[in-house]
C-alpha positions in Angstrom: 84.4 -26.4 86.4 81.2 -28.1 85.5 79.1 -30.4 87.7 79.6 -34.1 87.6 75.9 -34.4 86.7 76.4 -32.2 83.7 79.5 -34.2 82.5 77.7 -37.5 83.0 74.6 -36.3 81.1 76.8 -34.9 78.3 78.8 -38.1 77.8 75.6 -40.2 77.7 74.0 -37.8 75.3 77.1 -37.8 73.1 76.9 -41.6 72.6 73.1 -41.9 72.8 73.5 -44.8 75.2 76.5 -46.0 77.2 77.3 -49.1 79.3 78.1 -48.6 82.9 81.8 -49.4 82.7 82.2 -47.3 79.6 80.6 -44.3 81.3 82.9 -44.6 84.3 86.1 -44.8 82.2 85.0 -42.2 79.7 84.3 -39.7 82.5 87.7 -40.4 84.1 89.6 -40.2 80.8 87.8 -37.1 79.7 88.6 -35.5 83.1 92.3 -36.4 82.8 92.7 -35.3 79.1 91.1 -32.0 79.9 93.3 -31.5 82.9 96.5 -32.2 80.9 95.5 -29.6 78.4 94.2 -26.9 80.8 95.9 -27.5 84.1 92.5 -27.6 85.9 89.7 -30.0 86.7 86.8 -30.3 84.3 84.2 -31.5 86.9 83.8 -32.2 90.6 83.6 -36.0 90.2 85.9 -38.0 92.5 87.4 -41.3 91.5 88.8 -44.2 93.6 91.0 -47.0 92.6 89.0 -50.2 92.2 89.9 -53.6 90.8 88.3 -52.8 87.4 90.0 -49.3 87.2 89.0 -45.8 88.2 85.5 -45.7 89.7 83.3 -42.8 90.8 80.5 -43.5 93.3 79.2 -40.1 92.2 78.4 -41.4 88.7 76.4 -44.3 90.1 74.5 -41.9 92.4 73.9 -39.5 89.5 72.5 -42.3 87.4 70.2 -43.4 90.2 68.9 -39.9 91.2 68.8 -38.1 87.8 65.3 -38.4 86.4 66.7 -37.6 82.9 68.8 -40.7 82.9 67.2 -44.1 82.2 69.2 -47.3 82.8 67.9 -50.4 81.1 69.2 -54.0 81.2 69.9 -56.0 78.1 69.7 -59.7 79.1 71.2 -60.9 75.8 74.4 -59.0 76.4 74.2 -59.1 80.2 74.8 -55.3 80.3 73.1 -52.2 81.6 72.8 -49.2 79.3 72.2 -45.6 80.3 70.5 -43.1 78.0 69.0 -39.6 78.3 65.3 -39.1 78.2 65.8 -35.5 76.9 68.7 -33.2 76.1 66.6 -30.1 76.7 68.1 -27.7 79.2 71.3 -29.8 79.6 72.8 -28.3 76.5 72.8 -24.8 78.0 74.5 -25.6 81.3 77.9 -26.2 79.7 79.7 -23.4 77.8 80.1 -24.1 74.0 83.9 -24.1 74.2 83.9 -26.8 76.9 81.3 -28.9 75.0 83.6 -28.7 71.9 86.6 -29.7 74.1 84.6 -32.7 75.5 83.5 -33.7 72.1 87.1 -33.7 70.8 88.2 -35.8 73.8 85.4 -38.3 73.4 86.0 -38.7 69.7 89.3 -40.4 70.6 87.5 -43.1 72.5 84.5 -43.7 70.2 84.1 -47.4 69.4 86.2 -48.6 72.4 84.7 -51.2 74.7 84.6 -50.9 78.4 87.5 -53.3 78.7 89.6 -51.3 76.2 88.8 -48.1 78.1 89.7 -49.8 81.4 93.1 -50.7 80.0 93.7 -47.1 79.0 92.6 -45.7 82.3 94.7 -48.3 84.2 97.8 -47.0 82.4 97.4 -43.4 83.6 99.8 -41.9 86.1 97.1 -40.9 88.7 95.7 -44.4 88.7 99.1 -46.1 88.9 100.2 -43.7 91.7 97.1 -44.6 93.8 98.3 -47.9 95.2 95.5 -49.0 97.6 92.1 -50.3 96.6 89.3 -47.9 97.3 91.9 -45.1 97.8 90.9 -41.7 96.3 92.8 -40.8 93.1 94.3 -37.3 93.7 93.1 -35.6 90.6 93.3 -32.2 92.3 97.0 -32.7 92.9 97.5 -33.7 89.3 95.6 -30.7 88.1 98.0 -28.5 90.1 101.0 -30.5 88.6 99.8 -29.9 85.0 99.0 -26.2 85.8 102.7 -25.7 86.8 103.9 -27.6 83.7 101.7 -25.5 81.5 102.7 -22.2 83.0 104.6 -19.8 80.9 106.9 -19.0 83.8 108.2 -22.6 84.0 109.0 -22.7 80.2 110.6 -19.3 80.3 112.9 -20.4 83.2 113.7 -23.7 81.4 114.7 -21.9 78.2 116.8 -19.4 80.1 118.6 -22.3 81.9 119.2 -24.0 78.6 120.7 -20.9 77.1 123.0 -20.5 80.1 124.1 -24.1 79.9 125.0 -23.6 76.2 127.1 -20.5 77.0 129.0 -22.5 79.6 129.6 -25.3 77.1 127.6 -27.8 79.0 126.2 -30.6 76.8 129.2 -30.7 74.5 130.9 -34.1 74.1 134.5 -34.5 74.9 136.2 -36.6 72.3 138.7 -39.0 73.7 142.0 -38.9 71.8 143.4 -42.3 72.6 142.7 -45.7 73.9 144.7 -44.9 77.0 142.1 -42.2 78.0 139.4 -44.8 77.8 141.4 -47.2 79.9 141.7 -44.5 82.6 137.9 -44.3 82.8 137.5 -48.0 83.6 140.7 -49.0 85.5 
C-alpha cells in the first residue's frame, strides 16, 4: 500500500495540473480499479459520500500541507488547479510496477472533465451502497470482497461445482411433448 500523499502527488504529476474535482474522482477511481484487479487497497486514503460524489478530506489536507503541491486559481474558468513544483524524490517512493499500473488506470480517464469523472464515480458499487451523506465509503470491505472473488480457491470450487452439476444433469432443458403439459404448468 502506498501513502495517500504519494498517490495524490503521482496523479498530479501524471497530468501536470489537475482541477480539484478531477483529483478527487481520479484518486477514488484509481483506488477502485486497482482494488478490483488486485483484491487490495492501493492507498490509505479514505472517502466519504458527498453530494458531488466520493470525496476525501485527506486529499484536501495533503494539498494544503504538501509544500511540493501548488494550487492556483484561474479566474477565467473559476477553477483551482493543483500542480507539482518538483517530481524529484516522489518518483522513487512508488515501486515501478505500481506506477505502471496507476498510469494504465489513469490513461482510461484522460481527457474527462470533473463532471464526467463524477458520473463514473457515482455509478460505482461502493458509492451506491453508501447511502448517507458524509458516511465513510467502505473500501476496505470491498477490497476483501474482491480478494475473495480473485482467489484461486473460489474459482476451483466453482468449477468443481459446475462439473458436478453437469454429471447430475442439472442445467439440461426438459422438452415438453404436448400442449397438455404446458397447460398443467399454468392451471
